[in-house]
SENUFI-732570 format. One record per residue: residue number from 1; residue in three letters; x, y, z of N, C-alpha, C in turn. Coordinates in Angstrom, 3 decimals. Atoms other than C-alpha are relative to their C-alpha. Example, Ala and Ser with C-alpha at 12.3 -4.5 7.8 and 13.67 -1.06 7.14 Angstrom:
+-----+---------+----------+----------+----------+----------+----------+----------+----------+----------+----------+
! num ! residuo !      nc1 !      nc2 !      nc3 !     cac1 !     cac2 !     cac3 !      cc1 !      cc2 !      cc3 !
+-----+---------+----------+----------+----------+----------+----------+----------+----------+----------+----------+
!   1 !     ALA !    0.890 !   -1.190 !    0.000 !   12.300 !   -4.500 !    7.800 !    0.900 !    1.200 !    0.000 !
!   2 !     SER !   -0.820 !   -1.190 !   -0.060 !   13.670 !   -1.060 !    7.140 !   -0.770 !    1.090 !    0.730 !
+-----+---------+----------+----------+----------+----------+----------+----------+----------+----------+----------+
//
This chain:
+-----+---------+----------+----------+----------+----------+----------+----------+----------+----------+----------+
! num ! residuo !      nc1 !      nc2 !      nc3 !     cac1 !     cac2 !     cac3 !      cc1 !      cc2 !      cc3 !
+-----+---------+----------+----------+----------+----------+----------+----------+----------+----------+----------+
!   1 !     MET !   -0.518 !   -0.469 !   -1.260 !   74.308 !    0.635 !  144.323 !    0.595 !    1.393 !   -0.200 !
!   2 !     LYS !   -0.529 !   -1.362 !    0.073 !   75.315 !    4.218 !  145.045 !    1.348 !    0.110 !    0.714 !
!   3 !     VAL !   -1.291 !   -0.250 !   -0.631 !   78.701 !    5.619 !  146.073 !   -0.165 !    0.097 !    1.519 !
!   4 !     CYS !    0.204 !   -0.147 !   -1.444 !   77.271 !    6.519 !  149.505 !   -0.168 !   -1.353 !    0.686 !
!   5 !     ASP !    0.153 !    1.346 !   -0.559 !   76.347 !    2.854 !  150.068 !    1.355 !   -0.684 !    0.147 !
!   6 !     ILE !   -1.338 !    0.590 !   -0.045 !   79.874 !    1.719 !  149.245 !    0.832 !    0.656 !    1.098 !
!   7 !     LYS !   -0.722 !   -0.727 !   -1.043 !   81.321 !    4.417 !  151.478 !   -0.353 !   -0.543 !    1.376 !
!   8 !     GLU !    0.467 !    0.470 !   -1.306 !   79.211 !    3.234 !  154.395 !    0.396 !   -1.448 !    0.259 !
!   9 !     LYS !   -0.221 !    1.437 !   -0.202 !   79.591 !   -0.526 !  153.890 !    1.475 !   -0.379 !    0.080 !
!  10 !     LEU !   -1.436 !    0.289 !   -0.038 !   83.365 !   -0.410 !  153.371 !    0.747 !    0.930 !    0.956 !
!  11 !     ASN !   -0.579 !   -0.911 !   -0.997 !   83.932 !    2.263 !  156.042 !    1.099 !    0.877 !   -0.612 !
!  12 !     LEU !   -0.958 !   -0.849 !    0.703 !   85.651 !    4.655 !  153.624 !   -0.098 !    1.437 !    0.484 !
!  13 !     THR !   -0.062 !   -1.418 !   -0.344 !   86.700 !    8.225 !  154.328 !   -0.339 !    0.831 !   -1.234 !
!  14 !     LEU !    0.293 !   -0.928 !    1.090 !   85.208 !   10.971 !  152.160 !    0.946 !    1.183 !    0.112 !
!  15 !     PHE !   -0.906 !   -1.147 !    0.019 !   87.878 !   13.514 !  151.223 !   -0.659 !    1.209 !   -0.653 !
!  16 !     CYS !    0.586 !   -1.101 !    0.757 !   85.879 !   15.601 !  148.745 !   -0.992 !   -0.548 !   -1.016 !
!  17 !     GLY !    0.958 !    0.395 !    1.021 !   83.202 !   15.557 !  146.073 !   -1.288 !   -0.567 !    0.563 !
!  18 !     GLY !    1.173 !    0.530 !   -0.683 !   80.375 !   14.905 !  148.510 !   -1.310 !    0.149 !   -0.758 !
!  19 !     LEU !    1.237 !   -0.172 !    0.777 !   77.760 !   16.192 !  146.066 !   -0.216 !   -1.141 !   -0.987 !
!  20 !     GLY !    0.120 !    1.128 !    0.921 !   78.440 !   13.090 !  143.966 !   -0.251 !   -1.331 !    0.682 !
!  21 !     LEU !    0.194 !    1.254 !   -0.728 !   77.689 !   10.524 !  146.660 !   -1.210 !   -0.807 !   -0.475 !
!  22 !     ASP !    1.160 !    0.721 !    0.516 !   74.411 !    9.615 !  144.945 !    0.247 !   -0.584 !   -1.390 !
!  23 !     ARG !   -0.317 !    0.586 !    1.307 !   76.206 !    8.555 !  141.753 !   -0.185 !   -1.515 !    0.072 !
!  24 !     VAL !    0.226 !    1.440 !    0.068 !   75.297 !    5.021 !  140.687 !    1.283 !   -0.697 !   -0.436 !
!  25 !     VAL !   -1.198 !    0.792 !    0.291 !   78.121 !    2.469 !  140.678 !   -0.414 !   -1.232 !   -0.784 !
!  26 !     GLU !    0.274 !    1.156 !    0.845 !   78.071 !   -0.117 !  137.908 !    1.006 !   -1.124 !    0.221 !
!  27 !     ASN !   -1.072 !    0.985 !   -0.098 !   81.421 !   -1.854 !  138.480 !    1.219 !    0.674 !    0.610 !
!  28 !     GLY !   -1.233 !   -0.562 !   -0.516 !   84.979 !   -1.312 !  139.648 !    1.135 !   -0.183 !   -0.986 !
!  29 !     TYR !   -1.192 !    0.107 !    0.833 !   88.344 !   -0.785 !  138.000 !    1.208 !    0.316 !    0.864 !
!  30 !     VAL !   -1.214 !   -0.191 !   -0.789 !   91.818 !   -1.088 !  139.523 !    1.167 !    0.223 !   -0.941 !
!  31 !     SER !   -1.195 !   -0.282 !    0.792 !   94.826 !    0.571 !  137.910 !    0.654 !    1.281 !    0.512 !
!  32 !     ASP !   -0.734 !   -1.209 !   -0.339 !   97.524 !    3.115 !  138.608 !    0.550 !    0.694 !   -1.251 !
!  33 !     LEU !   -0.421 !   -0.613 !    1.262 !   98.221 !    3.847 !  134.934 !   -1.155 !    0.799 !   -0.586 !
!  34 !     LEU !    1.069 !   -0.845 !    0.517 !   96.180 !    6.792 !  133.704 !   -0.418 !   -0.417 !   -1.403 !
!  35 !     SER !    0.330 !    0.401 !    1.368 !   96.388 !    5.619 !  130.090 !   -0.819 !   -1.283 !   -0.016 !
!  36 !     ASP !    0.774 !    1.230 !   -0.098 !   95.048 !    2.203 !  131.112 !   -1.446 !    0.301 !    0.388 !
!  37 !     VAL !    1.349 !   -0.379 !   -0.428 !   92.074 !    3.769 !  132.890 !   -0.730 !    0.698 !   -1.147 !
!  38 !     MET !    0.628 !   -0.695 !    1.131 !   91.406 !    6.056 !  129.915 !   -0.437 !   -0.981 !   -1.080 !
!  39 !     GLY !    0.313 !    0.946 !    1.056 !   91.422 !    3.089 !  127.565 !   -0.971 !   -1.098 !    0.387 !
!  40 !     ASN !    0.736 !    1.200 !   -0.385 !   89.588 !    0.511 !  129.642 !   -1.083 !    0.151 !    1.061 !
!  41 !     ALA !    1.039 !   -0.185 !   -1.019 !   87.502 !    1.893 !  132.524 !   -1.299 !    0.414 !   -0.686 !
!  42 !     ASN !    1.310 !   -0.318 !    0.565 !   83.796 !    2.363 !  131.939 !   -0.744 !    1.019 !    0.848 !
!  43 !     GLU !    0.877 !   -0.928 !   -0.711 !   81.226 !    4.969 !  132.878 !   -0.641 !   -0.738 !    1.175 !
!  44 !     GLY !    0.617 !    0.584 !   -1.180 !   79.953 !    4.289 !  136.388 !    0.913 !   -0.888 !    0.822 !
!  45 !     ASP !   -0.948 !    0.781 !   -0.789 !   83.056 !    2.424 !  137.552 !    0.465 !    0.777 !    1.226 !
!  46 !     VAL !   -0.745 !   -0.558 !   -1.118 !   84.627 !    3.024 !  140.935 !    1.454 !   -0.341 !   -0.284 !
!  47 !     TRP !   -1.402 !    0.180 !    0.352 !   88.343 !    3.508 !  140.310 !    0.830 !   -0.090 !    1.273 !
!  48 !     ILE !   -0.902 !    0.212 !   -1.133 !   90.774 !    2.090 !  142.882 !    1.418 !    0.294 !   -0.475 !
!  49 !     THR !   -1.355 !   -0.398 !    0.413 !   94.242 !    3.679 !  142.710 !    0.805 !    0.519 !    1.192 !
!  50 !     LEU !   -0.842 !   -0.669 !   -0.982 !   97.192 !    5.007 !  144.661 !    0.473 !    1.355 !   -0.503 !
!  51 !     GLN !   -0.329 !   -1.318 !    0.542 !   97.567 !    8.054 !  142.416 !   -0.816 !    1.074 !    0.714 !
!  52 !     THR !    0.681 !   -1.057 !   -0.761 !   96.701 !   11.303 !  144.216 !    0.032 !    1.363 !   -0.682 !
!  53 !     HIS !   -0.182 !   -1.300 !    0.655 !   97.588 !   14.105 !  141.763 !   -1.240 !    0.383 !   -0.816 !
!  54 !     LYS !    1.195 !   -0.532 !    0.653 !   95.109 !   16.263 !  139.841 !   -0.350 !   -0.680 !   -1.316 !
!  55 !     ASN !    0.299 !    0.658 !    1.274 !   95.393 !   14.258 !  136.619 !   -1.005 !   -1.137 !    0.158 !
!  56 !     ILE !    1.005 !    1.058 !   -0.187 !   93.256 !   11.505 !  138.159 !   -1.405 !    0.561 !   -0.203 !
!  57 !     MET !    1.323 !   -0.608 !    0.173 !   90.344 !   13.931 !  138.116 !   -0.302 !    0.242 !   -1.478 !
!  58 !     ALA !    0.216 !   -0.187 !    1.443 !   90.846 !   14.695 !  134.426 !   -0.451 !   -1.308 !   -0.633 !
!  59 !     VAL !    0.362 !    1.315 !    0.537 !   90.664 !   10.979 !  133.643 !   -1.387 !   -0.412 !    0.507 !
!  60 !     ALA !    1.300 !    0.371 !   -0.584 !   87.726 !   10.401 !  136.010 !   -1.131 !    0.768 !   -0.671 !
!  61 !     SER !    1.006 !   -0.816 !    0.654 !   85.804 !   13.243 !  134.400 !   -0.222 !   -0.453 !   -1.443 !
!  62 !     LEU !    0.069 !    0.458 !    1.384 !   86.593 !   12.071 !  130.869 !   -0.784 !   -1.304 !   -0.118 !
!  63 !     LYS !    0.633 !    1.318 !    0.049 !   85.397 !    8.526 !  131.629 !   -1.309 !   -0.065 !    0.789 !
!  64 !     ASP !    1.189 !   -0.057 !   -0.849 !   82.511 !    9.606 !  133.900 !    0.030 !   -1.080 !    1.076 !
!  65 !     ILE !   -0.213 !    0.923 !   -1.116 !   83.882 !    7.540 !  136.776 !   -0.926 !    0.409 !    1.140 !
!  66 !     ALA !    0.930 !   -0.295 !   -1.096 !   81.429 !    7.267 !  139.696 !    0.723 !    0.547 !    1.222 !
!  67 !     ALA !   -0.784 !   -0.442 !   -1.162 !   84.120 !    7.725 !  142.369 !    1.406 !   -0.571 !   -0.123 !
!  68 !     ILE !   -1.383 !    0.471 !   -0.096 !   87.816 !    7.293 !  143.081 !    0.230 !   -0.414 !    1.439 !
!  69 !     ILE !   -0.373 !    0.423 !   -1.350 !   89.063 !    5.313 !  146.060 !    1.518 !   -0.107 !    0.057 !
!  70 !     LEU !   -1.441 !    0.035 !   -0.238 !   92.611 !    5.943 !  147.255 !    0.296 !   -1.039 !    1.073 !
!  71 !     VAL !   -0.358 !    1.076 !   -0.917 !   94.306 !    3.034 !  149.029 !    1.235 !    0.356 !    0.828 !
!  72 !     LYS !   -1.233 !   -0.094 !   -0.788 !   97.128 !    2.618 !  151.580 !    0.095 !    1.257 !    0.853 !
!  73 !     GLY !   -0.012 !   -1.200 !   -0.830 !   96.095 !    5.682 !  153.596 !    0.414 !    1.266 !   -0.726 !
!  74 !     LEU !   -0.398 !   -1.177 !    0.784 !   96.959 !    8.081 !  150.776 !   -1.126 !    1.027 !   -0.038 !
!  75 !     LYS !    0.965 !   -1.105 !    0.024 !   95.257 !   11.471 !  150.536 !    0.228 !    0.856 !   -1.237 !
!  76 !     PRO !   -0.148 !   -0.845 !    1.189 !   94.558 !   13.716 !  147.544 !    0.618 !    1.354 !    0.351 !
!  77 !     ASP !   -0.546 !   -1.336 !   -0.235 !   96.409 !   17.002 !  147.156 !   -1.100 !    1.044 !   -0.188 !
!  78 !     GLU !    1.002 !   -1.080 !    0.015 !   94.612 !   20.363 !  147.283 !   -0.609 !    0.221 !   -1.384 !
!  79 !     ALA !    0.510 !   -0.217 !    1.356 !   94.319 !   20.784 !  143.504 !   -0.950 !   -1.118 !   -0.412 !
!  80 !     THR !    0.852 !    1.148 !    0.314 !   92.842 !   17.313 !  143.166 !   -1.334 !    0.128 !    0.711 !
!  81 !     MET !    1.244 !   -0.154 !   -0.757 !   90.294 !   18.000 !  145.890 !   -0.873 !    1.103 !   -0.592 !
!  82 !     ALA !    0.767 !   -1.093 !    0.605 !   89.257 !   21.284 !  144.270 !   -0.682 !   -0.474 !   -1.286 !
!  83 !     HIS !    0.563 !    0.516 !    1.250 !   88.742 !   19.543 !  140.925 !   -1.121 !   -1.005 !    0.285 !
!  84 !     SER !    1.027 !    0.960 !   -0.409 !   86.756 !   16.782 !  142.654 !   -1.301 !    0.712 !    0.354 !
!  85 !     GLU !    1.188 !   -0.781 !   -0.377 !   84.384 !   19.360 !  144.105 !   -0.683 !    0.574 !   -1.242 !
!  86 !     GLU !    0.555 !   -0.563 !    1.235 !   83.936 !   21.010 !  140.687 !   -0.738 !   -1.049 !   -0.826 !
!  87 !     GLU !    0.562 !    1.069 !    0.829 !   83.218 !   17.713 !  138.916 !   -1.052 !   -0.826 !    0.741 !
!  88 !     GLN !    0.915 !    0.785 !   -0.840 !   81.162 !   16.287 !  141.801 !    0.257 !   -1.499 !   -0.136 !
!  89 !     ILE !   -0.438 !    1.393 !    0.000 !   83.145 !   13.060 !  141.625 !    0.694 !   -0.242 !    1.331 !
!  90 !     PRO !   -0.581 !    0.213 !   -1.324 !   83.832 !   11.788 !  145.141 !    1.371 !   -0.670 !   -0.052 !
!  91 !     ILE !   -1.257 !    0.697 !   -0.261 !   87.321 !   10.870 !  146.252 !   -0.103 !   -0.522 !    1.425 !
!  92 !     LEU !    0.092 !    0.687 !   -1.282 !   87.249 !    8.339 !  149.058 !    1.363 !   -0.597 !    0.318 !
!  93 !     GLY !   -1.272 !    0.585 !   -0.373 !   90.060 !    6.732 !  150.993 !   -0.140 !   -1.126 !    1.001 !
!  94 !     THR !   -0.077 !    1.116 !   -0.933 !   91.042 !    3.665 !  152.967 !    1.459 !   -0.311 !    0.289 !
!  95 !     THR !   -1.353 !    0.466 !   -0.307 !   94.097 !    2.196 !  154.662 !    0.250 !   -1.384 !   -0.601 !
!  96 !     MET !   -0.150 !    1.321 !    0.614 !   93.471 !   -1.121 !  152.882 !    0.924 !    0.064 !   -1.216 !
!  97 !     GLU !   -0.745 !    0.160 !    1.248 !   95.728 !   -2.351 !  150.102 !   -1.011 !   -0.147 !   -1.135 !
!  98 !     ALA !    0.889 !    0.090 !    1.156 !   94.232 !   -2.315 !  146.596 !   -0.590 !   -1.397 !   -0.156 !
!  99 !     PHE !    0.460 !    1.378 !    0.147 !   93.973 !   -6.117 !  146.517 !   -1.157 !   -0.303 !    0.957 !
! 100 !     GLU !    1.046 !    0.243 !   -1.002 !   91.939 !   -6.285 !  149.730 !   -1.274 !    0.783 !   -0.333 !
! 101 !     LEU !    1.151 !   -0.837 !    0.327 !   89.675 !   -3.387 !  148.751 !   -0.725 !   -0.511 !   -1.241 !
! 102 !     ALA !    0.620 !    0.507 !    1.224 !   89.078 !   -4.794 !  145.266 !   -0.844 !   -1.238 !    0.287 !
! 103 !     GLY !    0.749 !    1.188 !   -0.354 !   87.987 !   -8.100 !  146.744 !   -1.293 !    0.324 !    0.727 !
! 104 !     LYS !    1.185 !   -0.397 !   -0.750 !   85.596 !   -6.467 !  149.171 !   -1.017 !    0.723 !   -0.888 !
! 105 !     LEU !    0.891 !   -0.714 !    0.901 !   84.171 !   -4.165 !  146.501 !   -0.661 !   -0.973 !   -0.975 !
! 106 !     TYR !    0.561 !    0.999 !    0.912 !   83.700 !   -7.084 !  144.092 !   -1.131 !   -0.764 !    0.692 !
! 107 !     LYS !    1.012 !    0.760 !   -0.759 !   81.825 !   -9.057 !  146.743 !   -1.242 !    0.846 !    0.246 !
! 108 !     LEU !    1.103 !   -0.908 !   -0.278 !   79.685 !   -6.056 !  147.634 !   -0.862 !    0.249 !   -1.250 !
! 109 !     LEU !    0.713 !   -0.302 !    1.239 !   78.748 !   -5.282 !  144.020 !   -0.679 !   -1.228 !   -0.616 !
! 110 !     ASN !    0.544 !    1.221 !    0.591 !   78.002 !   -8.904 !  143.191 !   -0.789 !   -0.859 !    0.973 !
! 111 !     SER !    0.791 !    0.782 !   -0.973 !   75.998 !   -9.947 !  146.231 !   -1.484 !    0.251 !   -0.156 !
+-----+---------+----------+----------+----------+----------+----------+----------+----------+----------+----------+
//
């Protein structure tokens, strides 16, 4: 499944990184600790978080994350969006809580 499919099926907002919407999604990862994501997320994961600062892009790039989804209506700051465009890693958003989004994403990826 591609990031664009997840965006459409879960009605997510695209904030930036639109050139990466064709990235293939292998799985998902939920964490707000950057060190946890660096140590445990895998290439092709969609990362669900409430972190919005530019360091999320450094971690996403390092781990080759397919996309980042921000929860609770949060939005990335300008520096984060600029880095997203450079790396072509989409940042998406939703008003859902992480628990709800994770459940829906799990069901979508495993159906």
